[in-house]
Structures are given as structure tokens and as C-alpha cells.
VEXPA-177684 format. One record per residue (C-alpha): residue in one letter; x, y, z; residue number from 0. Coordinates in nm, 3 decimals. Each point is the difference from the previous one (the first is absolute). Layout:
rest->A | xx->X | yy->Y | zz->Z | nr->NUM
...
//
This chain:
rest->M | xx->-1.586 | yy->-13.208 | zz->13.905 | nr->0
rest->K | xx->0.332 | yy->0.029 | zz->0.181 | nr->1
rest->K | xx->0.056 | yy->0.332 | zz->0.177 | nr->2
rest->K | xx->0.309 | yy->0.201 | zz->-0.090 | nr->3
rest->Y | xx->0.160 | yy->0.160 | zz->0.303 | nr->4
rest->I | xx->0.251 | yy->0.284 | zz->0.010 | nr->5
rest->S | xx->0.256 | yy->-0.253 | zz->0.125 | nr->6
rest->S | xx->-0.005 | yy->-0.160 | zz->-0.345 | nr->7
rest->I | xx->0.161 | yy->0.311 | zz->-0.153 | nr->8
rest->D | xx->0.295 | yy->0.212 | zz->0.108 | nr->9
rest->E | xx->-0.001 | yy->0.366 | zz->0.104 | nr->10
rest->F | xx->0.092 | yy->0.127 | zz->-0.344 | nr->11
rest->K | xx->-0.268 | yy->-0.196 | zz->-0.185 | nr->12
rest->L | xx->-0.245 | yy->0.154 | zz->0.246 | nr->13
rest->I | xx->0.137 | yy->0.347 | zz->-0.083 | nr->14
rest->D | xx->-0.026 | yy->-0.079 | zz->-0.373 | nr->15
rest->M | xx->-0.363 | yy->-0.101 | zz->0.051 | nr->16
rest->I | xx->-0.073 | yy->0.332 | zz->0.169 | nr->17
rest->K | xx->0.196 | yy->0.192 | zz->-0.265 | nr->18
rest->N | xx->-0.195 | yy->-0.164 | zz->-0.280 | nr->19
rest->D | xx->-0.327 | yy->0.103 | zz->0.161 | nr->20
rest->F | xx->0.088 | yy->0.359 | zz->0.085 | nr->21
rest->T | xx->0.293 | yy->0.139 | zz->-0.203 | nr->22
rest->K | xx->-0.191 | yy->0.082 | zz->-0.320 | nr->23
rest->L | xx->-0.299 | yy->0.121 | zz->0.203 | nr->24
rest->N | xx->0.224 | yy->0.230 | zz->0.202 | nr->25
rest->L | xx->0.153 | yy->0.155 | zz->-0.311 | nr->26
rest->K | xx->-0.339 | yy->0.035 | zz->-0.166 | nr->27
rest->N | xx->-0.140 | yy->0.191 | zz->0.297 | nr->28
rest->D | xx->0.304 | yy->0.211 | zz->0.092 | nr->29
rest->N | xx->0.253 | yy->0.143 | zz->-0.244 | nr->30
rest->N | xx->0.211 | yy->0.136 | zz->0.287 | nr->31
rest->I | xx->0.139 | yy->-0.347 | zz->0.074 | nr->32
rest->I | xx->0.367 | yy->-0.033 | zz->-0.094 | nr->33
rest->V | xx->0.099 | yy->-0.331 | zz->0.164 | nr->34
rest->N | xx->-0.281 | yy->-0.249 | zz->0.050 | nr->35
rest->I | xx->-0.033 | yy->-0.315 | zz->0.210 | nr->36
rest->G | xx->0.301 | yy->-0.231 | zz->-0.013 | nr->37
rest->D | xx->0.305 | yy->0.216 | zz->0.072 | nr->38
rest->D | xx->0.167 | yy->0.086 | zz->0.331 | nr->39
rest->C | xx->-0.218 | yy->0.313 | zz->0.030 | nr->40
rest->F | xx->-0.318 | yy->0.134 | zz->-0.155 | nr->41
rest->C | xx->0.051 | yy->0.343 | zz->-0.156 | nr->42
rest->F | xx->-0.237 | yy->0.268 | zz->-0.119 | nr->43
rest->K | xx->0.035 | yy->0.366 | zz->-0.092 | nr->44
rest->I | xx->-0.162 | yy->0.311 | zz->0.143 | nr->45
rest->G | xx->0.089 | yy->0.288 | zz->-0.228 | nr->46
rest->Q | xx->0.375 | yy->-0.025 | zz->-0.049 | nr->47
rest->K | xx->0.059 | yy->-0.204 | zz->0.316 | nr->48
rest->K | xx->0.039 | yy->-0.377 | zz->0.006 | nr->49
rest->I | xx->-0.138 | yy->-0.169 | zz->0.313 | nr->50
rest->F | xx->0.125 | yy->-0.346 | zz->0.102 | nr->51
rest->I | xx->-0.186 | yy->-0.234 | zz->0.237 | nr->52
rest->T | xx->0.103 | yy->-0.334 | zz->0.145 | nr->53
rest->K | xx->-0.128 | yy->-0.232 | zz->0.275 | nr->54
rest->D | xx->0.160 | yy->-0.284 | zz->0.194 | nr->55
rest->M | xx->-0.118 | yy->-0.218 | zz->0.286 | nr->56
rest->L | xx->0.183 | yy->-0.184 | zz->0.278 | nr->57
rest->I | xx->-0.202 | yy->-0.269 | zz->0.175 | nr->58
rest->E | xx->0.094 | yy->-0.180 | zz->0.320 | nr->59
rest->N | xx->0.105 | yy->-0.364 | zz->-0.050 | nr->60
rest->V | xx->0.019 | yy->0.060 | zz->-0.377 | nr->61
rest->H | xx->0.263 | yy->0.274 | zz->-0.028 | nr->62
rest->F | xx->0.125 | yy->0.010 | zz->0.358 | nr->63
rest->K | xx->-0.036 | yy->-0.156 | zz->0.344 | nr->64
rest->K | xx->-0.031 | yy->0.229 | zz->0.302 | nr->65
rest->N | xx->0.279 | yy->-0.172 | zz->0.196 | nr->66
rest->W | xx->0.240 | yy->0.018 | zz->-0.299 | nr->67
rest->I | xx->0.009 | yy->0.374 | zz->-0.052 | nr->68
rest->D | xx->0.010 | yy->0.307 | zz->0.222 | nr->69
rest->P | xx->-0.321 | yy->0.204 | zz->-0.054 | nr->70
rest->Q | xx->0.205 | yy->0.309 | zz->-0.079 | nr->71
rest->D | xx->0.180 | yy->-0.190 | zz->-0.278 | nr->72
rest->L | xx->-0.337 | yy->-0.130 | zz->-0.119 | nr->73
rest->G | xx->-0.123 | yy->0.359 | zz->-0.035 | nr->74
rest->K | xx->0.314 | yy->0.095 | zz->-0.192 | nr->75
rest->K | xx->-0.035 | yy->-0.298 | zz->-0.231 | nr->76
rest->A | xx->-0.366 | yy->0.075 | zz->-0.074 | nr->77
rest->V | xx->0.102 | yy->0.338 | zz->-0.143 | nr->78
rest->E | xx->0.320 | yy->-0.114 | zz->-0.172 | nr->79
rest->V | xx->-0.181 | yy->-0.265 | zz->-0.206 | nr->80
rest->N | xx->-0.230 | yy->0.273 | zz->-0.134 | nr->81
rest->I | xx->0.294 | yy->0.228 | zz->-0.079 | nr->82
rest->S | xx->0.156 | yy->-0.287 | zz->-0.193 | nr->83
rest->D | xx->-0.296 | yy->0.012 | zz->-0.240 | nr->84
rest->I | xx->0.038 | yy->0.377 | zz->-0.031 | nr->85
rest->A | xx->0.372 | yy->-0.047 | zz->-0.075 | nr->86
rest->A | xx->-0.088 | yy->-0.242 | zz->-0.279 | nr->87
rest->M | xx->-0.168 | yy->0.278 | zz->-0.199 | nr->88
rest->G | xx->0.305 | yy->0.223 | zz->-0.026 | nr->89
rest->N | xx->0.039 | yy->0.350 | zz->0.138 | nr->90
rest->V | xx->-0.317 | yy->0.027 | zz->0.211 | nr->91
rest->K | xx->-0.034 | yy->0.190 | zz->0.326 | nr->92
rest->P | xx->-0.210 | yy->-0.184 | zz->0.264 | nr->93
rest->K | xx->-0.224 | yy->0.254 | zz->0.173 | nr->94
rest->Y | xx->-0.293 | yy->-0.148 | zz->0.194 | nr->95
rest->I | xx->-0.070 | yy->-0.324 | zz->0.176 | nr->96
rest->F | xx->-0.325 | yy->-0.157 | zz->0.122 | nr->97
rest->I | xx->0.014 | yy->-0.272 | zz->0.264 | nr->98
rest->G | xx->-0.262 | yy->-0.271 | zz->0.031 | nr->99
rest->L | xx->0.042 | yy->-0.206 | zz->0.316 | nr->100
rest->G | xx->-0.183 | yy->-0.314 | zz->0.107 | nr->101
rest->I | xx->0.077 | yy->-0.102 | zz->0.359 | nr->102
rest->P | xx->-0.123 | yy->-0.262 | zz->0.247 | nr->103
rest->P | xx->-0.150 | yy->0.150 | zz->0.319 | nr->104
rest->T | xx->0.274 | yy->-0.169 | zz->0.207 | nr->105
rest->T | xx->0.280 | yy->0.193 | zz->-0.174 | nr->106
rest->S | xx->0.204 | yy->0.197 | zz->0.254 | nr->107
rest->K | xx->0.015 | yy->0.379 | zz->-0.005 | nr->108
rest->I | xx->0.380 | yy->-0.021 | zz->0.009 | nr->109
rest->F | xx->-0.001 | yy->-0.205 | zz->-0.321 | nr->110
rest->I | xx->-0.216 | yy->0.260 | zz->-0.177 | nr->111
rest->K | xx->0.214 | yy->0.290 | zz->0.124 | nr->112
rest->K | xx->0.318 | yy->-0.166 | zz->-0.123 | nr->113
rest->L | xx->-0.163 | yy->-0.093 | zz->-0.330 | nr->114
rest->Y | xx->-0.104 | yy->0.360 | zz->-0.063 | nr->115
rest->K | xx->0.342 | yy->0.125 | zz->0.107 | nr->116
rest->G | xx->0.152 | yy->-0.213 | zz->-0.277 | nr->117
rest->L | xx->-0.261 | yy->0.120 | zz->-0.248 | nr->118
rest->K | xx->0.070 | yy->0.364 | zz->0.086 | nr->119
rest->M | xx->0.379 | yy->-0.040 | zz->-0.004 | nr->120
rest->T | xx->-0.007 | yy->-0.131 | zz->-0.357 | nr->121
rest->C | xx->-0.253 | yy->0.259 | zz->-0.111 | nr->122
rest->D | xx->0.234 | yy->0.267 | zz->0.139 | nr->123
rest->K | xx->0.291 | yy->-0.162 | zz->-0.183 | nr->124
rest->Y | xx->-0.180 | yy->0.057 | zz->-0.332 | nr->125
rest->N | xx->-0.165 | yy->0.331 | zz->0.106 | nr->126
rest->M | xx->-0.348 | yy->-0.150 | zz->-0.031 | nr->127
rest->V | xx->-0.319 | yy->0.106 | zz->0.174 | nr->128
rest->I | xx->-0.218 | yy->-0.256 | zz->0.181 | nr->129
rest->A | xx->-0.328 | yy->0.117 | zz->-0.150 | nr->130
rest->G | xx->-0.258 | yy->-0.238 | zz->0.147 | nr->131
rest->G | xx->-0.121 | yy->-0.358 | zz->-0.008 | nr->132
rest->D | xx->-0.227 | yy->-0.236 | zz->0.189 | nr->133
rest->T | xx->0.018 | yy->-0.227 | zz->0.303 | nr->134
rest->V | xx->-0.215 | yy->-0.311 | zz->0.043 | nr->135
rest->R | xx->-0.031 | yy->-0.307 | zz->0.218 | nr->136
rest->A | xx->0.157 | yy->-0.312 | zz->-0.153 | nr->137
rest->D | xx->0.099 | yy->-0.354 | zz->0.097 | nr->138
rest->K | xx->0.364 | yy->0.074 | zz->-0.084 | nr->139
rest->I | xx->0.211 | yy->0.308 | zz->-0.066 | nr->140
rest->I | xx->-0.051 | yy->0.144 | zz->-0.349 | nr->141
rest->I | xx->0.195 | yy->0.303 | zz->-0.119 | nr->142
rest->S | xx->-0.122 | yy->0.150 | zz->-0.328 | nr->143
rest->I | xx->0.196 | yy->0.296 | zz->-0.132 | nr->144
rest->T | xx->-0.092 | yy->0.227 | zz->-0.291 | nr->145
rest->T | xx->0.263 | yy->0.244 | zz->-0.122 | nr->146
rest->I | xx->-0.053 | yy->0.293 | zz->-0.237 | nr->147
rest->G | xx->0.291 | yy->0.153 | zz->-0.189 | nr->148
rest->I | xx->0.054 | yy->0.275 | zz->-0.255 | nr->149
rest->G | xx->0.215 | yy->-0.041 | zz->-0.311 | nr->150
rest->K | xx->0.305 | yy->0.227 | zz->0.000 | nr->151
rest->T | xx->0.067 | yy->-0.041 | zz->-0.373 | nr->152
rest->N | xx->-0.205 | yy->-0.072 | zz->-0.312 | nr->153
rest->K | xx->0.173 | yy->-0.336 | zz->-0.047 | nr->154
rest->I | xx->-0.170 | yy->-0.301 | zz->0.160 | nr->155
rest->I | xx->0.202 | yy->-0.322 | zz->0.016 | nr->156
rest->R | xx->-0.236 | yy->-0.293 | zz->-0.044 | nr->157
rest->R | xx->0.022 | yy->-0.376 | zz->-0.022 | nr->158
rest->N | xx->-0.099 | yy->-0.010 | zz->-0.364 | nr->159
rest->N | xx->0.276 | yy->0.177 | zz->-0.191 | nr->160
rest->A | xx->0.294 | yy->-0.244 | zz->-0.001 | nr->161
rest->R | xx->0.165 | yy->-0.003 | zz->-0.343 | nr->162
rest->V | xx->0.176 | yy->-0.272 | zz->-0.194 | nr->163
rest->G | xx->0.370 | yy->0.003 | zz->0.088 | nr->164
rest->D | xx->-0.047 | yy->0.178 | zz->0.334 | nr->165
rest->L | xx->0.203 | yy->-0.128 | zz->0.290 | nr->166
rest->I | xx->-0.183 | yy->-0.116 | zz->0.314 | nr->167
rest->G | xx->0.139 | yy->0.155 | zz->0.317 | nr->168
rest->L | xx->-0.047 | yy->-0.044 | zz->0.376 | nr->169
rest->T | xx->0.063 | yy->0.251 | zz->0.275 | nr->170
rest->N | xx->0.156 | yy->-0.243 | zz->0.249 | nr->171
rest->T | xx->0.005 | yy->-0.357 | zz->0.135 | nr->172
rest->F | xx->-0.295 | yy->-0.238 | zz->-0.012 | nr->173
rest->G | xx->-0.124 | yy->-0.276 | zz->0.232 | nr->174
rest->D | xx->0.091 | yy->0.153 | zz->0.337 | nr->175
rest->A | xx->-0.352 | yy->0.070 | zz->0.129 | nr->176
rest->G | xx->-0.127 | yy->-0.343 | zz->-0.107 | nr->177
rest->A | xx->0.284 | yy->-0.168 | zz->0.190 | nr->178
rest->G | xx->-0.068 | yy->0.224 | zz->0.298 | nr->179
rest->V | xx->-0.364 | yy->-0.103 | zz->0.033 | nr->180
rest->D | xx->0.096 | yy->-0.367 | zz->-0.036 | nr->181
rest->L | xx->0.244 | yy->0.039 | zz->0.290 | nr->182
rest->L | xx->-0.282 | yy->0.139 | zz->0.214 | nr->183
rest->Y | xx->-0.227 | yy->-0.291 | zz->-0.096 | nr->184
rest->K | xx->0.276 | yy->-0.248 | zz->0.079 | nr->185
rest->Y | xx->0.139 | yy->0.138 | zz->0.328 | nr->186
rest->G | xx->-0.247 | yy->0.262 | zz->0.127 | nr->187
rest->P | xx->0.071 | yy->0.349 | zz->0.134 | nr->188
rest->K | xx->0.190 | yy->-0.102 | zz->0.318 | nr->189
rest->H | xx->0.276 | yy->-0.194 | zz->-0.173 | nr->190
rest->K | xx->0.355 | yy->0.138 | zz->0.034 | nr->191
rest->Y | xx->0.071 | yy->0.104 | zz->-0.359 | nr->192
rest->N | xx->0.345 | yy->0.089 | zz->-0.134 | nr->193
rest->K | xx->0.067 | yy->0.328 | zz->-0.183 | nr->194
rest->Y | xx->-0.065 | yy->-0.149 | zz->-0.346 | nr->195
rest->E | xx->-0.332 | yy->-0.147 | zz->0.107 | nr->196
rest->R | xx->-0.099 | yy->0.328 | zz->0.168 | nr->197
rest->F | xx->0.073 | yy->0.182 | zz->-0.327 | nr->198
rest->L | xx->-0.236 | yy->-0.231 | zz->-0.190 | nr->199
rest->I | xx->-0.273 | yy->0.042 | zz->0.262 | nr->200
rest->S | xx->0.042 | yy->0.379 | zz->-0.010 | nr->201
rest->K | xx->-0.056 | yy->-0.010 | zz->-0.377 | nr->202
rest->Q | xx->-0.334 | yy->-0.169 | zz->0.071 | nr->203
rest->N | xx->-0.110 | yy->0.207 | zz->0.299 | nr->204
rest->N | xx->0.150 | yy->0.338 | zz->-0.080 | nr->205
rest->P | xx->0.017 | yy->0.045 | zz->-0.380 | nr->206
rest->K | xx->0.094 | yy->0.325 | zz->-0.168 | nr->207
rest->A | xx->-0.163 | yy->0.111 | zz->-0.326 | nr->208
rest->K | xx->0.243 | yy->0.091 | zz->-0.279 | nr->209
rest->F | xx->-0.150 | yy->0.347 | zz->-0.026 | nr->210
rest->N | xx->0.321 | yy->0.204 | zz->-0.029 | nr->211
rest->E | xx->0.144 | yy->-0.250 | zz->-0.246 | nr->212
rest->S | xx->-0.308 | yy->0.041 | zz->-0.219 | nr->213
rest->I | xx->0.037 | yy->0.378 | zz->-0.002 | nr->214
rest->M | xx->0.366 | yy->-0.034 | zz->-0.097 | nr->215
rest->I | xx->-0.045 | yy->-0.229 | zz->-0.299 | nr->216
rest->S | xx->-0.364 | yy->-0.011 | zz->-0.111 | nr->217
rest->K | xx->0.023 | yy->0.268 | zz->-0.271 | nr->218
rest->H | xx->0.244 | yy->-0.225 | zz->-0.189 | nr->219
rest->L | xx->-0.212 | yy->-0.317 | zz->0.016 | nr->220
rest->T | xx->-0.245 | yy->-0.152 | zz->-0.248 | nr->221
rest->S | xx->-0.201 | yy->-0.206 | zz->0.253 | nr->222
rest->L | xx->-0.007 | yy->-0.055 | zz->0.374 | nr->223
rest->I | xx->-0.169 | yy->-0.227 | zz->0.254 | nr->224
rest->D | xx->0.007 | yy->-0.048 | zz->0.376 | nr->225
rest->A | xx->0.126 | yy->-0.350 | zz->0.079 | nr->226
rest->S | xx->-0.213 | yy->-0.059 | zz->0.312 | nr->227
rest->D | xx->-0.128 | yy->-0.332 | zz->-0.139 | nr->228
rest->G | xx->0.351 | yy->-0.126 | zz->-0.071 | nr->229
rest->F | xx->0.229 | yy->-0.006 | zz->-0.302 | nr->230
rest->Y | xx->-0.171 | yy->-0.277 | zz->-0.198 | nr->231
rest->V | xx->-0.351 | yy->0.145 | zz->0.026 | nr->232
rest->S | xx->0.111 | yy->0.359 | zz->-0.058 | nr->233
rest->V | xx->0.206 | yy->-0.075 | zz->-0.313 | nr->234
rest->N | xx->-0.291 | yy->-0.198 | zz->-0.142 | nr->235
rest->L | xx->-0.236 | yy->0.293 | zz->0.064 | nr->236
rest->L | xx->0.239 | yy->0.250 | zz->-0.158 | nr->237
rest->A | xx->0.046 | yy->-0.216 | zz->-0.311 | nr->238
rest->K | xx->-0.372 | yy->-0.079 | zz->-0.028 | nr->239
rest->N | xx->-0.109 | yy->0.363 | zz->0.040 | nr->240
rest->S | xx->0.253 | yy->0.105 | zz->-0.264 | nr->241
rest->N | xx->-0.109 | yy->-0.282 | zz->-0.234 | nr->242
rest->K | xx->0.360 | yy->-0.119 | zz->-0.012 | nr->243
rest->G | xx->0.218 | yy->-0.286 | zz->0.118 | nr->244
rest->A | xx->0.330 | yy->-0.017 | zz->0.187 | nr->245
rest->D | xx->0.315 | yy->-0.204 | zz->0.048 | nr->246
rest->I | xx->0.113 | yy->-0.010 | zz->0.365 | nr->247
rest->Y | xx->0.351 | yy->-0.104 | zz->0.109 | nr->248
rest->I | xx->-0.047 | yy->-0.148 | zz->0.345 | nr->249
rest->E | xx->0.364 | yy->0.018 | zz->0.105 | nr->250
rest->K | xx->-0.015 | yy->0.381 | zz->-0.038 | nr->251
rest->I | xx->-0.283 | yy->0.047 | zz->0.253 | nr->252
rest->P | xx->0.170 | yy->0.161 | zz->0.303 | nr->253
rest->I | xx->-0.007 | yy->-0.197 | zz->0.325 | nr->254
rest->S | xx->0.104 | yy->0.160 | zz->0.329 | nr->255
rest->L | xx->0.286 | yy->-0.120 | zz->0.217 | nr->256
rest->S | xx->-0.250 | yy->-0.064 | zz->0.280 | nr->257
rest->L | xx->-0.210 | yy->-0.232 | zz->-0.216 | nr->258
rest->K | xx->0.313 | yy->-0.187 | zz->-0.108 | nr->259
rest->K | xx->0.115 | yy->-0.036 | zz->0.362 | nr->260
rest->V | xx->-0.337 | yy->-0.125 | zz->0.125 | nr->261
rest->I | xx->-0.106 | yy->-0.210 | zz->-0.300 | nr->262
rest->K | xx->0.303 | yy->-0.205 | zz->-0.106 | nr->263
rest->N | xx->-0.163 | yy->-0.192 | zz->-0.284 | nr->264
rest->K | xx->0.036 | yy->0.186 | zz->-0.331 | nr->265
rest->S | xx->-0.326 | yy->-0.129 | zz->-0.148 | nr->266
rest->E | xx->-0.187 | yy->0.113 | zz->0.315 | nr->267
rest->Q | xx->0.160 | yy->0.344 | zz->-0.028 | nr->268
rest->I | xx->-0.126 | yy->0.022 | zz->-0.358 | nr->269
rest->K | xx->-0.346 | yy->-0.116 | zz->0.106 | nr->270
rest->Y | xx->-0.022 | yy->0.285 | zz->0.253 | nr->271
rest->A | xx->0.133 | yy->0.251 | zz->-0.255 | nr->272
rest->L | xx->-0.259 | yy->-0.104 | zz->-0.259 | nr->273
rest->F | xx->-0.307 | yy->-0.060 | zz->0.215 | nr->274
rest->G | xx->0.054 | yy->0.176 | zz->0.333 | nr->275
rest->A | xx->-0.237 | yy->0.296 | zz->0.032 | nr->276
rest->E | xx->-0.009 | yy->0.330 | zz->0.191 | nr->277
rest->D | xx->0.350 | yy->0.121 | zz->-0.088 | nr->278
rest->Y | xx->-0.160 | yy->0.324 | zz->-0.132 | nr->279
rest->E | xx->0.277 | yy->0.048 | zz->-0.254 | nr->280
rest->L | xx->-0.062 | yy->0.143 | zz->-0.346 | nr->281
rest->I | xx->0.028 | yy->-0.184 | zz->-0.330 | nr->282
rest->F | xx->0.042 | yy->0.217 | zz->-0.308 | nr->283
rest->T | xx->0.094 | yy->0.005 | zz->-0.367 | nr->284
rest->V | xx->0.240 | yy->0.242 | zz->-0.162 | nr->285
rest->S | xx->0.150 | yy->0.040 | zz->-0.345 | nr->286
rest->T | xx->0.356 | yy->-0.124 | zz->-0.048 | nr->287
rest->L | xx->0.099 | yy->0.360 | zz->-0.076 | nr->288
rest->K | xx->-0.097 | yy->0.113 | zz->0.351 | nr->289
rest->A | xx->0.094 | yy->-0.313 | zz->0.195 | nr->290
rest->K | xx->0.350 | yy->0.126 | zz->0.085 | nr->291
rest->L | xx->-0.139 | yy->0.336 | zz->0.116 | nr->292
rest->I | xx->-0.247 | yy->-0.175 | zz->0.236 | nr->293
rest->K | xx->0.285 | yy->-0.205 | zz->0.147 | nr->294
rest->E | xx->0.203 | yy->0.316 | zz->0.061 | nr->295
rest->I | xx->-0.296 | yy->0.169 | zz->0.171 | nr->296
rest->L | xx->-0.080 | yy->-0.305 | zz->0.213 | nr->297
rest->P | xx->0.292 | yy->-0.247 | zz->0.029 | nr->298
rest->S | xx->-0.216 | yy->-0.258 | zz->0.183 | nr->299
rest->I | xx->-0.185 | yy->-0.068 | zz->-0.328 | nr->300
rest->S | xx->0.035 | yy->-0.347 | zz->-0.156 | nr->301
rest->Y | xx->-0.099 | yy->-0.095 | zz->-0.355 | nr->302
rest->V | xx->-0.144 | yy->-0.349 | zz->-0.017 | nr->303
rest->G | xx->-0.167 | yy->-0.039 | zz->-0.338 | nr->304
rest->R | xx->-0.128 | yy->0.145 | zz->-0.324 | nr->305
rest->I | xx->-0.342 | yy->0.067 | zz->-0.155 | nr->306
rest->N | xx->-0.097 | yy->-0.177 | zz->-0.325 | nr->307
rest->L | xx->-0.304 | yy->-0.063 | zz->-0.220 | nr->308
rest->S | xx->-0.063 | yy->-0.361 | zz->0.107 | nr->309
rest->K | xx->-0.285 | yy->0.077 | zz->0.248 | nr->310
rest->K | xx->0.160 | yy->-0.263 | zz->0.225 | nr->311
rest->V | xx->0.232 | yy->0.041 | zz->0.296 | nr->312
rest->K | xx->0.288 | yy->-0.248 | zz->-0.026 | nr->313
rest->Y | xx->0.261 | yy->-0.069 | zz->0.263 | nr->314
rest->F | xx->0.365 | yy->-0.090 | zz->-0.058 | nr->315
rest->Y | xx->0.266 | yy->-0.114 | zz->0.245 | nr->316
rest->N | xx->0.363 | yy->0.020 | zz->-0.112 | nr->317
rest->G | xx->-0.108 | yy->-0.001 | zz->-0.364 | nr->318
rest->K | xx->-0.247 | yy->-0.289 | zz->0.017 | nr->319
rest->E | xx->-0.376 | yy->0.043 | zz->-0.006 | nr->320
rest->K | xx->-0.163 | yy->-0.100 | zz->0.328 | nr->321
rest->K | xx->-0.367 | yy->-0.084 | zz->0.045 | nr->322
rest->V | xx->-0.135 | yy->0.204 | zz->0.289 | nr->323
rest->K | xx->-0.338 | yy->-0.067 | zz->0.159 | nr->324
rest->Y | xx->-0.149 | yy->0.236 | zz->0.257 | nr->325
rest->S | xx->0.027 | yy->-0.127 | zz->0.356 | nr->326
rest->G | xx->-0.059 | yy->0.311 | zz->0.207 | nr->327
rest->Y | xx->-0.284 | yy->0.136 | zz->0.212 | nr->328
rest->R | xx->-0.355 | yy->-0.018 | zz->-0.134 | nr->329
rest->H | xx->-0.262 | yy->0.246 | zz->0.123 | nr->330
rest->F | xx->-0.295 | yy->-0.242 | zz->-0.034 | nr->331
//
């Protein structure tokens, strides 16, 4: 009998497998659960309070290379990617953070000091408390962050509530971080980059969660997701979780000036916008009645599609349907 390895399925089929095994069991055993496995955060209630928990990991040579990123920026990024998940749930206040750190014995003390300086700077930015964690020996650097937040309102914005006719919106440009990491793979850290290339690399190495943007607009939204896995994957997840479909108009996906300056080919720009990951933007749905209000609150918003009942995500370019096949990063 042929063995089936994890590499034969993608990350989200693995998550579905885990969800199928545990979601119903979780709800059966605990009626305090509000948001189960499969969203950007897990949420449960204690009395009238809603507690949100999320975890992310950064692993050397998978998510970063030591000579590509300053350790202080690495510490900042490790926190920001967690805050991005918190932002994807709406108006939630991040409160406590737990840091799991795996480090090789040859890691320098200076590296660790700078790493923790970055961690603390970003925790201070969001007024969070470093509440504990664990440190172990490892063959490579592993940073595992768990963040706990408290809901500030009764409304939770989930992935599963997109409605037919809703517009699909984005907080900003897509594809920058994916292009940035490709530049590092191609030229290395010592190359003399121009200002447009440096912008793309900064989007990879020093991302900023769209936390304030979420607070500004989330109460008006029907669904919301963090786009850390890229546009294509995130829109598919949002549509699937909502049991809906979507029409996406590729030419409306915002592309930064820097990406246009560095990547001249239009089809390559689109490829980065669709499949490039780690932009940490937000993708959301909103009723047509509130779409203008959202744009007034946050002018950087772009509307790129509409939710429908088809249960399929279709792509169109200048009015013509375009077959799009995933060609981005695979975890396994």
C-alpha cells in the first residue's frame, strides 16, 4: 500500500482534516467556544468577555534567512504577523503575548538581544505584555508567537459571513512582499538595490499589520480575512467559508508603483498580486450600501469583485473570463 505523505496535500487540506476531527468534538465538550478552528483566531467567552487567541511561527530558511533580515526587524515581524490575525477579527485589543524560541547553541548573544528588542518594541507599540514562553535548543531558529486579545465589541467579523451582492475590498496593494523575497533570492542581501527594490524588500522584512484600519472599518463589514497567504488563497478561503462564490476583476487589484517599476512585465505583476504572500493586508466584504462609506473612511480601499451564489471563484480581465491556476508558495 502506497504511503500518503503530508506533501501530497496542501496546508489548507491539512487544516480541513484537523477541523473535521476536532470541530464537532470541541463544540460538544465546550459551549463557551464562539469561533472554532479554521478562522484567523480562536475565540471563546468567559462570562461576558470574548477572548481571542492566535499563533504564528517563523522558521529559519523557510520564512527568513539570517543574513537577509536584521534580527530587530525579525522580532518586529514575528509580532506583526500575529497582530494581523487579531486585526482580521474586527475590533479586538491584543493584550498578552507568549514567545516560544528555538535556537542553535551557536547563536550569538547580540542576535538574541536585537531579536528581543524588536519583539519588545512591537509589543510596546500595541501596549501588549510579554507574559511568558519557552526557550529550547534547535537546529535552526524557530520563533513561535501566541497572542491573546480581548474583544472590544460584541460584533465578531469572521470569514464565513459574506453575503450575495457584497463587494470584495482590499486595504492596499498586493504582491510587494512576494517580489521583495524574490529579489533577495536572486541577488542576495549585499546587492545595491534601488529605492523601488528596497521598498519591496521592506514589505517582506518589515511588514505592518492593518490593525488601525481594521478598527476603523470592521463594524461595517460582513466578513474579513488576513491576506498573509496571498490574494488568491485568501479569497478562496473567504468564499469557501461563507459557502459562496465570487467574481474577481483582475485589473482592479491595486499594484504599487514600486512593483511596476521593478517588474516591467504586466503578466508578472499580476502573478505577484495574485499569488505573492506575506503582504499582511486585509480582504473584506461589505454591502453596496456601505461601500462608499468605507471608501470615505479609508481612501486606500479598492473594490475588486463581488460575492455570488456560484460557490466558485472566477477571474475576469478587462471583461473576459480568465482561467487562473495557483502558482504560489506551497507549505509542504
